[in-house]
DSSP file (Angstrom, degrees, kcal/mol; ACC not computed):
  #  RESIDUE AA STRUCTURE BP1 BP2  ACC     N-H-->O    O-->H-N    N-H-->O    O-->H-N    TCO  KAPPA ALPHA  PHI   PSI    X-CA   Y-CA   Z-CA
    1    1 A M     >        0   0    0      0, 0.0     4,-1.9     0, 0.0     3,-0.3   0.000 360.0 360.0 360.0 -64.8   -3.3   -4.1   -1.1
    2    2 A G  H  >  -     0   0    0     29,-3.0     4,-2.1     1,-0.2     3,-0.4   0.009 360.0 -30.7  57.7-163.5   -1.6   -6.5    1.3
    3    3 A P  H  > S+     0   0    0      0, 0.0     4,-2.4     0, 0.0    -1,-0.2   0.839 138.4  54.5 -58.7 -36.5    1.8   -8.0    0.7
    4    4 A S  H  > S+     0   0    0     -3,-0.3     4,-2.0     2,-0.2    -2,-0.2   0.879 109.1  48.4 -68.8 -35.0    1.5   -8.0   -3.1
    5    5 A G  H  X S+     0   0    0     -4,-1.9     4,-2.3    -3,-0.4    -1,-0.2   0.911 111.9  48.1 -68.8 -42.7    0.7   -4.3   -3.1
    6    6 A V  H  X S+     0   0    0     -4,-2.1     4,-2.6    26,-0.2    -2,-0.2   0.911 111.5  51.7 -63.2 -41.5    3.6   -3.4   -0.8
    7    7 A K  H  X S+     0   0    0     -4,-2.4     4,-2.3    -5,-0.2     5,-0.2   0.916 109.2  49.9 -60.6 -43.5    5.9   -5.6   -3.0
    8    8 A A  H  X S+     0   0    0     -4,-2.0     4,-2.7     2,-0.2     5,-0.5   0.904 111.1  49.0 -62.9 -41.8    4.7   -3.7   -6.2
    9    9 A V  H  X S+     0   0    0     -4,-2.3     4,-1.9     1,-0.2    -2,-0.2   0.936 112.3  48.6 -62.9 -46.0    5.3   -0.3   -4.5
   10   10 A K  H  < S+     0   0    0     -4,-2.6    -2,-0.2     1,-0.2    -1,-0.2   0.886 118.9  38.9 -61.4 -39.6    8.8   -1.4   -3.5
   11   11 A E  H  < S+     0   0    0     -4,-2.3     4,-0.3    -5,-0.2    -2,-0.2   0.853 128.5  26.4 -80.8 -35.7    9.7   -2.7   -6.9
   12   12 A R  H  X S+     0   0    0     -4,-2.7     4,-2.0    -5,-0.2     3,-0.3   0.798 103.8  69.5-103.8 -32.6    8.1   -0.1   -9.1
   13   13 A L  H  X S+     0   0    0     -4,-1.9     4,-2.9    -5,-0.5     5,-0.3   0.907  96.0  53.6 -61.8 -45.0    7.8    3.2   -7.3
   14   14 A P  H  > S+     0   0    0      0, 0.0     4,-2.1     0, 0.0    -1,-0.2   0.897 111.2  48.0 -57.3 -37.9   11.5    4.1   -7.2
   15   15 A K  H  > S+     0   0    0     -4,-0.3     4,-2.9    -3,-0.3     5,-0.3   0.897 112.0  48.9 -67.9 -39.9   11.7    3.6  -11.0
   16   16 A I  H  X S+     0   0    0     -4,-2.0     4,-2.8     2,-0.2     6,-0.3   0.926 111.1  50.1 -65.4 -44.8    8.6    5.7  -11.6
   17   17 A I  H  X>S+     0   0    0     -4,-2.9     5,-1.6     1,-0.2     4,-0.8   0.927 116.1  42.5 -58.9 -45.6   10.0    8.5   -9.4
   18   18 A D  H  <5S+     0   0    0     -4,-2.1     3,-0.4    -5,-0.3    -2,-0.2   0.947 118.1  43.3 -67.4 -49.9   13.3    8.5  -11.2
   19   19 A K  H  <5S+     0   0    0     -4,-2.9    -2,-0.2     1,-0.2    -3,-0.2   0.892 123.2  36.3 -65.7 -41.3   11.9    8.2  -14.7
   20   20 A Q  H  <5S-     0   0    0     -4,-2.8    -1,-0.2    -5,-0.3    -2,-0.2   0.458 103.1-126.4 -93.5  -1.7    9.1   10.7  -14.3
   21   21 A K  T  <5 -     0   0    0     -4,-0.8     2,-0.2    -3,-0.4    -3,-0.2   0.937  36.6-165.6  55.7  49.6   11.1   13.1  -12.0
   22   22 A V      < -     0   0    0     -5,-1.6    -1,-0.2    -6,-0.3     3,-0.1  -0.495  16.9-166.2 -73.5 131.1    8.4   13.0   -9.4
   23   23 A D  S    S+     0   0    0      1,-0.3    75,-2.4    -2,-0.2     2,-0.3   0.736  71.1  14.6 -89.2 -26.2    8.7   15.7   -6.7
   24   24 A F        -     0   0    0     73,-0.2     2,-0.4    74,-0.1    -1,-0.3  -0.978  63.1-159.6-156.2 135.2    6.2   14.3   -4.1
   25   25 A V        -     0   0    0     -2,-0.3    28,-2.0    26,-0.2    29,-1.8  -0.974   5.2-174.5-126.4 127.0    4.5   10.9   -3.6
   26   26 A V  E     -a   54   0A   0     -2,-0.4     2,-0.4    27,-0.2    29,-0.2  -0.984  10.5-173.8-115.6 126.4    1.3   10.2   -1.7
   27   27 A V  E     -a   55   0A   0     27,-2.5    29,-2.3    -2,-0.5     2,-0.8  -0.969  24.3-132.3-120.4 133.9    0.4    6.5   -1.3
   28   28 A N  E     -a   56   0A   0     -2,-0.4    29,-0.2    27,-0.2    27,-0.1  -0.781  21.7-173.9 -83.8 116.7   -2.8    5.2    0.2
   29   29 A G    >   +     0   0    0     27,-2.9     3,-1.7    -2,-0.8     4,-0.2   0.216  27.6 145.5 -96.8  14.1   -1.6    2.5    2.6
   30   30 A E  T 3  S+     0   0    0      1,-0.3   -28,-0.1    26,-0.2     9,-0.1  -0.333  78.6   0.9 -56.0 123.2   -5.1    1.3    3.6
   31   31 A N  T 3  S+     0   0    0    -30,-0.1   -29,-3.0    -2,-0.1    -1,-0.3   0.818  85.6 135.9  66.8  34.7   -4.9   -2.5    4.1
   32   32 A A    <   +     0   0    0     -3,-1.7     7,-0.2     6,-0.9   -26,-0.2   0.622  38.3 112.0 -81.4 -14.8   -1.2   -2.8    3.3
   33   33 A A  S >  S-     0   0    0      5,-2.5     3,-1.9    -4,-0.2     5,-0.1  -0.123  84.5-110.6 -60.8 156.6   -0.7   -5.1    6.3
   34   34 A D  T 3  S+     0   0    0      1,-0.3    -1,-0.1   -32,-0.2   -30,-0.1   0.785 120.2  56.0 -58.6 -27.9    0.2   -8.7    5.7
   35   35 A T  T 3  S-     0   0    0      2,-0.3    -1,-0.3   -33,-0.1     3,-0.1   0.587 117.5-113.5 -80.8 -10.3   -3.3   -9.7    7.0
   36   36 A G  S <  S+     0   0    0     -3,-1.9     2,-0.4     1,-0.2    -2,-0.1   0.441  89.0  87.9  91.5   0.0   -4.9   -7.5    4.4
   37   37 A V  S    S-     0   0    0    -36,-0.1    -2,-0.3    26,-0.1    -1,-0.2  -0.998  87.1 -13.5-132.3 137.0   -6.4   -5.0    6.9
   38   38 A G  S    S-     0   0    0     -2,-0.4    -5,-2.5    -3,-0.1    -6,-0.9  -0.258  80.1 -85.1  76.0-165.0   -4.7   -1.9    8.3
   39   39 A I        -     0   0    0     22,-0.4    25,-0.2    -7,-0.2     2,-0.2  -0.996  30.8-149.9-146.0 141.1   -1.0   -1.1    8.1
   40   40 A S     >  -     0   0    0     -2,-0.3     4,-2.5     1,-0.1     5,-0.2  -0.599  32.2-107.6-105.6 169.8    2.0   -2.1   10.2
   41   41 A K  H  > S+     0   0    0      2,-0.2     4,-3.0    -2,-0.2     5,-0.2   0.913 120.9  52.3 -62.2 -42.4    5.2   -0.2   11.0
   42   42 A R  H  > S+     0   0    0      2,-0.2     4,-2.4     1,-0.2    -1,-0.2   0.919 109.7  48.4 -61.4 -43.4    7.1   -2.6    8.8
   43   43 A N  H  > S+     0   0    0      2,-0.2     4,-2.4     1,-0.2    -1,-0.2   0.927 112.4  49.1 -61.7 -43.9    4.7   -2.0    5.9
   44   44 A S  H  X S+     0   0    0     -4,-2.5     4,-3.0     1,-0.2     5,-0.3   0.933 110.5  50.4 -60.3 -46.8    5.0    1.8    6.4
   45   45 A D  H  X S+     0   0    0     -4,-3.0     4,-2.6     1,-0.2    -1,-0.2   0.896 110.7  49.8 -59.2 -41.3    8.8    1.5    6.5
   46   46 A D  H  X S+     0   0    0     -4,-2.4     4,-0.9     2,-0.2    -1,-0.2   0.916 113.1  45.9 -63.5 -43.4    8.8   -0.5    3.2
   47   47 A I  H ><>S+     0   0    0     -4,-2.4     5,-1.4     2,-0.2     3,-0.5   0.915 115.2  46.1 -68.9 -43.0    6.5    2.1    1.5
   48   48 A F  H ><5S+     0   0    0     -4,-3.0     3,-2.0     1,-0.2    -2,-0.2   0.903 107.9  58.5 -63.6 -40.7    8.5    5.0    2.8
   49   49 A G  H 3<5S+     0   0    0     -4,-2.6    -1,-0.2     1,-0.3    -2,-0.2   0.731  97.8  60.9 -61.4 -22.8   11.7    3.3    1.7
   50   50 A A  T <<5S-     0   0    0     -4,-0.9    -1,-0.3    -3,-0.5    -2,-0.2   0.526 132.3 -86.6 -82.9  -5.8   10.4    3.1   -1.8
   51   51 A G  T < 5S+     0   0    0     -3,-2.0   -26,-0.2     1,-0.3     2,-0.2   0.493  76.2 149.4 115.5   5.9   10.3    6.9   -2.0
   52   52 A T      < -     0   0    0     -5,-1.4    -1,-0.3     1,-0.1   -26,-0.1  -0.509  28.2-167.4 -72.2 137.5    6.9    7.7   -0.6
   53   53 A D  S    S+     0   0    0    -28,-2.0     2,-0.3     1,-0.3   -27,-0.2   0.806  72.3  14.5 -91.9 -35.8    6.6   11.0    1.1
   54   54 A V  E     -a   26   0A   0    -29,-1.8   -27,-2.5    41,-0.0     2,-0.5  -1.000  60.6-153.9-143.4 139.6    3.2   10.5    2.8
   55   55 A I  E     -ab  27  77A   0     21,-2.9    23,-3.2    -2,-0.3   -27,-0.2  -0.968  14.4-163.7-112.4 127.0    1.0    7.5    3.5
   56   56 A T  E     -a   28   0A   0    -29,-2.3   -27,-2.9    -2,-0.5     2,-0.2  -0.578   9.1-171.5 -99.1 170.7   -2.8    8.1    3.8
   57   57 A S        -     0   0    0     21,-0.3     2,-0.2    -2,-0.2   -27,-0.1  -0.731   8.2-152.9-146.2-168.7   -5.2    5.6    5.3
   58   58 A G    >   -     0   0    0     -2,-0.2     3,-1.7    22,-0.1    52,-0.1  -0.547  57.5 -34.7-149.6-145.7   -8.9    4.9    5.9
   59   59 A N  T 3  S+     0   0    0      1,-0.3     3,-0.3    -2,-0.2    20,-0.0   0.591 126.3  58.2 -70.4 -10.1  -11.3    3.2    8.1
   60   60 A H  T >   +     0   0    0      1,-0.2     3,-2.1     2,-0.1     4,-0.3   0.235  68.4 114.9-100.3  13.9   -9.0    0.3    8.8
   61   61 A I  T <  S+     0   0    0     -3,-1.7     3,-0.4     1,-0.3   -22,-0.4   0.812  80.2  43.0 -55.2 -33.5   -6.2    2.5   10.2
   62   62 A W  T 3  S+     0   0    0     -3,-0.3    -1,-0.3     1,-0.2     6,-0.1   0.328  82.0 100.7 -97.5   8.9   -6.5    0.9   13.7
   63   63 A D  S <  S+     0   0    0     -3,-2.1     2,-0.6     1,-0.1    -1,-0.2   0.742  77.6  59.8 -69.2 -21.1   -6.8   -2.7   12.6
   64   64 A Q  S >  S-     0   0    0     -3,-0.4     3,-2.1    -4,-0.3     4,-0.5  -0.941  82.8-148.0-104.0 114.8   -3.2   -3.4   13.5
   65   65 A K  T >  S+     0   0    0     -2,-0.6     3,-1.0     1,-0.3     4,-0.4   0.803  92.7  63.0 -55.3 -34.5   -2.8   -2.6   17.2
   66   66 A E  T >> S+     0   0    0      1,-0.2     4,-2.1     2,-0.2     3,-0.9   0.743  87.8  72.8 -64.1 -22.8    0.8   -1.4   16.8
   67   67 A T  H <> S+     0   0    0     -3,-2.1     4,-2.2     1,-0.3    -1,-0.2   0.858  85.8  64.1 -62.6 -35.5   -0.4    1.5   14.6
   68   68 A T  H <4 S+     0   0    0     -3,-1.0     4,-0.3    -4,-0.5    -1,-0.3   0.828 110.5  38.7 -57.2 -32.5   -1.9    3.3   17.5
   69   69 A E  H X4 S+     0   0    0     -3,-0.9     3,-0.9    -4,-0.4     4,-0.5   0.930 118.4  42.2 -85.5 -50.5    1.6    3.7   19.0
   70   70 A F  H >X S+     0   0    0     -4,-2.1     4,-2.0     1,-0.2     3,-0.6   0.727 101.3  69.0 -77.3 -18.7    3.8    4.4   16.0
   71   71 A I  T 3< S+     0   0    0     -4,-2.2    -1,-0.2    -5,-0.2    19,-0.2   0.784  92.6  61.6 -67.4 -24.6    1.4    6.8   14.3
   72   72 A E  T <4 S+     0   0    0     -3,-0.9    -1,-0.2    -4,-0.3    -2,-0.2   0.826 114.1  33.7 -67.9 -31.3    2.1    9.3   17.1
   73   73 A K  T <4 S+     0   0    0     -3,-0.6     2,-1.1    -4,-0.5    -2,-0.2   0.717 106.1  73.9 -95.9 -24.5    5.8    9.4   16.1
   74   74 A E    ><  +     0   0    0     -4,-2.0     3,-1.4     1,-0.2    -1,-0.1  -0.751  54.5 178.9 -97.0  94.2    5.5    9.0   12.3
   75   75 A N  T 3  S+     0   0    0     -2,-1.1    -1,-0.2     1,-0.3    -4,-0.1   0.490  76.0  66.5 -77.6   0.0    4.2   12.3   11.0
   76   76 A R  T 3  S+     0   0    0    -22,-0.1   -21,-2.9     1,-0.1     2,-0.6   0.502  86.3  78.8 -93.7  -5.3    4.2   11.0    7.4
   77   77 A L  B <  S-b   55   0A   0     -3,-1.4    13,-0.5   -23,-0.2     2,-0.4  -0.916  71.1-163.4-103.3 116.0    1.5    8.5    8.2
   78   78 A L  B     -c   90   0B   0    -23,-3.2   -21,-0.3    -2,-0.6    13,-0.2  -0.833  10.0-158.4-105.5 135.5   -1.9   10.2    8.2
   79   79 A R        -     0   0    0     11,-2.3    29,-0.3    -2,-0.4     2,-0.1  -0.601  51.6 -70.7 -93.1 165.6   -5.1    8.9    9.6
   80   80 A P    >   -     0   0    0      0, 0.0     3,-1.2     0, 0.0    29,-0.3  -0.401  41.9-143.3 -58.4 131.0   -8.4   10.4    8.4
   81   81 A A  T 3  S+     0   0    0     27,-4.3    28,-0.2    10,-0.5    10,-0.2   0.728  94.2  62.2 -69.6 -22.2   -8.6   14.0    9.7
   82   82 A N  T 3  S+     0   0    0     26,-0.3    37,-2.7     9,-0.1    -1,-0.3   0.118  76.1 114.3 -97.8  23.8  -12.4   13.7   10.3
   83   83 A L  S <  S-     0   0    0     -3,-1.2     3,-0.1    35,-0.2     4,-0.1  -0.326  84.9 -61.9 -75.4 173.0  -12.2   10.9   12.8
   84   84 A A    >   -     0   0    0      1,-0.1     3,-1.5     2,-0.1    -1,-0.2  -0.225  65.0 -93.2 -57.6 143.5  -13.3   11.7   16.4
   85   85 A N  T 3  S+     0   0    0      1,-0.2    -1,-0.1    -3,-0.1    -3,-0.0  -0.282 112.7  36.3 -54.2 141.9  -11.3   14.3   18.2
   86   86 A G  T 3  S+     0   0    0      1,-0.3    -1,-0.2     3,-0.1    -2,-0.1   0.405  79.0 145.3  91.1  -1.6   -8.6   12.8   20.3
   87   87 A S    <   -     0   0    0     -3,-1.5    -1,-0.3     1,-0.1    -8,-0.1  -0.429  57.8 -99.2 -65.5 143.7   -7.7   10.0   17.8
   88   88 A P  S    S+     0   0    0      0, 0.0    -1,-0.1     0, 0.0    -9,-0.1  -0.196  84.9  12.6 -61.3 155.9   -4.0    9.3   17.7
   89   89 A G  S    S-     0   0    0    -21,-0.1     2,-0.3   -20,-0.1   -17,-0.1  -0.262  92.5 -71.8  78.3-163.5   -1.8   10.8   15.0
   90   90 A R  B     -c   78   0B   0    -13,-0.5   -11,-2.3   -19,-0.2     3,-0.1  -0.919  17.3-151.3-133.3 158.3   -2.7   13.5   12.7
   91   91 A G  S    S+     0   0    0     -2,-0.3    17,-3.0   -13,-0.2   -10,-0.5   0.469  80.2  19.1-108.2  -5.4   -5.0   13.9    9.7
   92   92 A Y  E     +D  107   0C   0     15,-0.2     2,-0.3   -12,-0.1    15,-0.2  -0.987  58.9 163.6-159.2 159.1   -3.2   16.6    7.8
   93   93 A K  E     -D  106   0C   0     13,-1.8    13,-2.7    -2,-0.3     2,-0.5  -0.964  34.7-115.3-170.3 158.5    0.2   18.3    7.6
   94   94 A I  E     -D  105   0C   0     44,-0.9     2,-0.3    -2,-0.3    11,-0.2  -0.919  38.3-177.7-104.5 131.9    2.4   20.5    5.4
   95   95 A Y  E     -D  104   0C   0      9,-2.8     9,-3.0    -2,-0.5     2,-0.3  -0.794  25.7-113.2-123.5 163.2    5.5   18.8    4.0
   96   96 A F  E     -D  103   0C   0     -2,-0.3     7,-0.2     7,-0.2     5,-0.0  -0.731  34.9-111.6 -92.0 149.3    8.4   19.9    1.8
   97   97 A S    >   -     0   0    0      5,-2.7     3,-1.6    -2,-0.3   -73,-0.2  -0.244  39.8 -95.9 -67.5 167.8    8.9   18.4   -1.7
   98   98 A K  T 3  S+     0   0    0    -75,-2.4   -74,-0.1     1,-0.3    -1,-0.1   0.868 128.8  43.6 -56.7 -38.7   11.9   16.1   -2.2
   99   99 A D  T 3  S-     0   0    0    -76,-0.2    -1,-0.3     3,-0.0   -76,-0.0   0.405 109.0-124.8 -89.3   3.3   14.0   19.0   -3.5
  100  100 A K  S <  S+     0   0    0     -3,-1.6    -2,-0.1     2,-0.2     3,-0.1   0.658  78.3 119.4  64.3  18.3   12.8   21.4   -0.7
  101  101 A K  S    S+     0   0    0      1,-0.1     2,-0.3    -5,-0.0    -1,-0.1   0.714  75.0  15.1 -87.3 -21.5   11.6   23.9   -3.4
  102  102 A F  S    S-     0   0    0      2,-0.0    -5,-2.7     0, 0.0     2,-0.3  -0.973  70.7-118.5-148.9 163.4    8.0   23.9   -2.4
  103  103 A K  E     -D   96   0C   0     -2,-0.3     2,-0.4    -7,-0.2    -7,-0.2  -0.772  19.2-157.3-102.9 148.4    5.5   22.9    0.3
  104  104 A V  E     -D   95   0C   0     -9,-3.0    -9,-2.8    -2,-0.3     2,-0.5  -0.989   5.6-151.0-127.4 122.8    2.7   20.4   -0.2
  105  105 A G  E     -D   94   0C   0     -2,-0.4     2,-0.5   -11,-0.2   -11,-0.2  -0.822  15.2-168.7 -91.9 127.7   -0.3   20.3    2.1
  106  106 A V  E     -D   93   0C   0    -13,-2.7   -13,-1.8    -2,-0.5     2,-0.5  -0.973   6.5-174.9-121.0 126.7   -1.9   16.9    2.4
  107  107 A I  E     -D   92   0C   0     -2,-0.5     2,-0.7   -15,-0.2   -15,-0.2  -0.983  11.3-155.3-118.6 127.5   -5.3   16.3    4.0
  108  108 A N        +     0   0    0    -17,-3.0   -27,-4.3    -2,-0.5   -26,-0.3  -0.915  23.0 172.1-104.7 114.5   -6.5   12.7    4.6
  109  109 A L        -     0   0    0     -2,-0.7     2,-0.5   -29,-0.3    -2,-0.0  -0.918  21.5-149.3-124.0 149.2  -10.3   12.7    4.7
  110  110 A M        -     0   0    0     -2,-0.3    11,-0.1     9,-0.1     8,-0.1  -0.972  16.9-132.2-120.9 124.8  -12.8    9.8    4.8
  111  111 A G        -     0   0    0     -2,-0.5     8,-0.0     1,-0.1     9,-0.0  -0.263   9.0-143.5 -65.5 160.4  -16.2   10.0    3.3
  112  112 A N    >   +     0   0    0      6,-0.1     3,-0.6     2,-0.1     2,-0.6   0.157  58.3 119.1-119.4  21.6  -19.1    8.7    5.5
  113  113 A V  T 3  S-     0   0    0      1,-0.2     3,-0.1     4,-0.0    -2,-0.1  -0.783  98.4  -5.1 -81.4 124.5  -21.4    7.1    2.9
  114  114 A F  T 3  S+     0   0    0     -2,-0.6     2,-0.3     1,-0.2    -1,-0.2   0.635 120.9 102.2  65.6  16.6  -21.6    3.4    3.9
  115  115 A M  S <  S-     0   0    0     -3,-0.6    -1,-0.2     1,-0.1     3,-0.1  -0.811  85.4 -82.1-122.9 164.0  -19.1    4.0    6.7
  116  116 A R  S    S-     0   0    0     -2,-0.3    -1,-0.1     1,-0.2     2,-0.0  -0.297  72.0 -75.3 -57.3 153.2  -19.2    4.5   10.4
  117  117 A K        +     0   0    0     -3,-0.0     2,-0.3     3,-0.0    -1,-0.2  -0.282  59.8 170.8 -59.9 128.8  -20.0    8.1   11.3
  118  118 A T        -     0   0    0     -3,-0.1   -35,-0.2   -35,-0.1     3,-0.1  -0.824  44.4 -78.5-125.4 169.5  -17.2   10.5   10.8
  119  119 A E  S    S-     0   0    0    -37,-2.7    -9,-0.1    -2,-0.3   -37,-0.1  -0.333  70.2 -74.4 -64.1 154.4  -17.3   14.3   11.0
  120  120 A D     >  -     0   0    0      1,-0.2     4,-2.5     2,-0.1     5,-0.2  -0.309  41.8-145.6 -55.2 122.8  -18.6   16.0    7.8
  121  121 A V  H  > S+     0   0    0      1,-0.2     4,-2.2     2,-0.2    -1,-0.2   0.857  95.3  47.0 -63.1 -38.8  -15.9   15.7    5.2
  122  122 A F  H  > S+     0   0    0      2,-0.2     4,-2.2     1,-0.2    -1,-0.2   0.904 113.1  47.1 -73.9 -41.5  -16.6   19.1    3.6
  123  123 A K  H  > S+     0   0    0      2,-0.2     4,-2.3     1,-0.2    -2,-0.2   0.930 114.3  48.2 -62.9 -45.6  -16.8   21.0    6.8
  124  124 A T  H  X S+     0   0    0     -4,-2.5     4,-2.5     1,-0.2     5,-0.2   0.915 110.7  50.8 -62.6 -43.7  -13.6   19.4    8.0
  125  125 A A  H  X S+     0   0    0     -4,-2.2     4,-2.7    -5,-0.2    -1,-0.2   0.916 110.4  49.5 -60.6 -44.0  -11.8   20.1    4.7
  126  126 A K  H  X S+     0   0    0     -4,-2.2     4,-1.9     2,-0.2    -1,-0.2   0.917 111.9  48.2 -62.5 -44.2  -12.9   23.8    4.8
  127  127 A E  H  X S+     0   0    0     -4,-2.3     4,-1.6     1,-0.2    -2,-0.2   0.922 114.2  45.7 -62.6 -45.0  -11.6   24.2    8.4
  128  128 A I  H  X S+     0   0    0     -4,-2.5     4,-2.7     1,-0.2    -2,-0.2   0.912 109.5  54.4 -67.2 -42.5   -8.3   22.5    7.7
  129  129 A C  H  X S+     0   0    0     -4,-2.7     4,-2.1     1,-0.2    -1,-0.2   0.893 107.6  50.7 -59.4 -39.3   -7.7   24.5    4.5
  130  130 A S  H  X S+     0   0    0     -4,-1.9     4,-1.1     1,-0.2    -1,-0.2   0.883 111.0  48.8 -67.7 -36.0   -8.2   27.7    6.4
  131  131 A K  H  X S+     0   0    0     -4,-1.6     4,-0.9     1,-0.2    -2,-0.2   0.908 110.8  50.5 -65.8 -41.7   -5.7   26.6    9.0
  132  132 A M  H  < S+     0   0    0     -4,-2.7     3,-0.4     1,-0.2    -2,-0.2   0.868 105.2  56.2 -66.8 -36.1   -3.2   25.6    6.3
  133  133 A K  H  < S+     0   0    0     -4,-2.1    -1,-0.2     1,-0.2    -2,-0.2   0.850 109.9  46.3 -63.7 -33.7   -3.5   29.0    4.5
  134  134 A L  H  < S+     0   0    0     -4,-1.1     2,-0.3    -3,-0.2    -1,-0.2   0.664  94.2  95.0 -81.6 -17.6   -2.5   30.8    7.7
  135  135 A K     <  +     0   0    0     -4,-0.9     5,-0.1    -3,-0.4     3,-0.0  -0.596  43.3 175.9 -83.4 132.5    0.4   28.5    8.5
  136  136 A K        +     0   0    0     -2,-0.3     2,-0.1     3,-0.1    -1,-0.1   0.653  62.2  60.9-107.2 -22.9    3.8   29.6    7.4
  137  137 A D  S    S-     0   0    0      2,-0.2   -43,-0.1     1,-0.1    -2,-0.0  -0.456  83.9-117.1-100.3 179.2    6.0   26.8    8.8
  138  138 A V  S    S+     0   0    0     -2,-0.1   -44,-0.9   -45,-0.1     2,-0.3   0.820  85.9  75.0 -87.9 -32.3    5.9   23.1    8.1
  139  139 A D              0   0    0      1,-0.1    -2,-0.2   -46,-0.1    -3,-0.1  -0.609 360.0 360.0 -89.9 141.9    5.0   21.7   11.5
  140  140 A F              0   0    0     -2,-0.3    -1,-0.1   -48,-0.1   -47,-0.0   0.350 360.0 360.0-103.8 360.0    1.5   21.8   13.0
């Protein structure tokens, strides 16, 4: 994605949201950083500023050192939920739609075919879905 991808999101997403009356936007920010790997706070801010509600990521989430710090405070940036326990940030959350009329559960999972070992994607998804069904408020 890199700088050209972030630029495209900034220029095009607001128009798409307006024209299509989009209620909720999830963008995969994997490799949005200027270097082409990971994501920085500035990139995240640009993507959120364009109307994105949640940014998901992948195996390059920690390639920008600053991400380890700001992901703890930015609950709209999700790391893969099936990374090792104790990883910074969160891998899933329930959010409100733009108009606050409904809730959206977002789970960020990373497959482990051709990737470093992660927890089983299907087992993790099942566990998280059961937690989300029981949850009545928005914050985890």
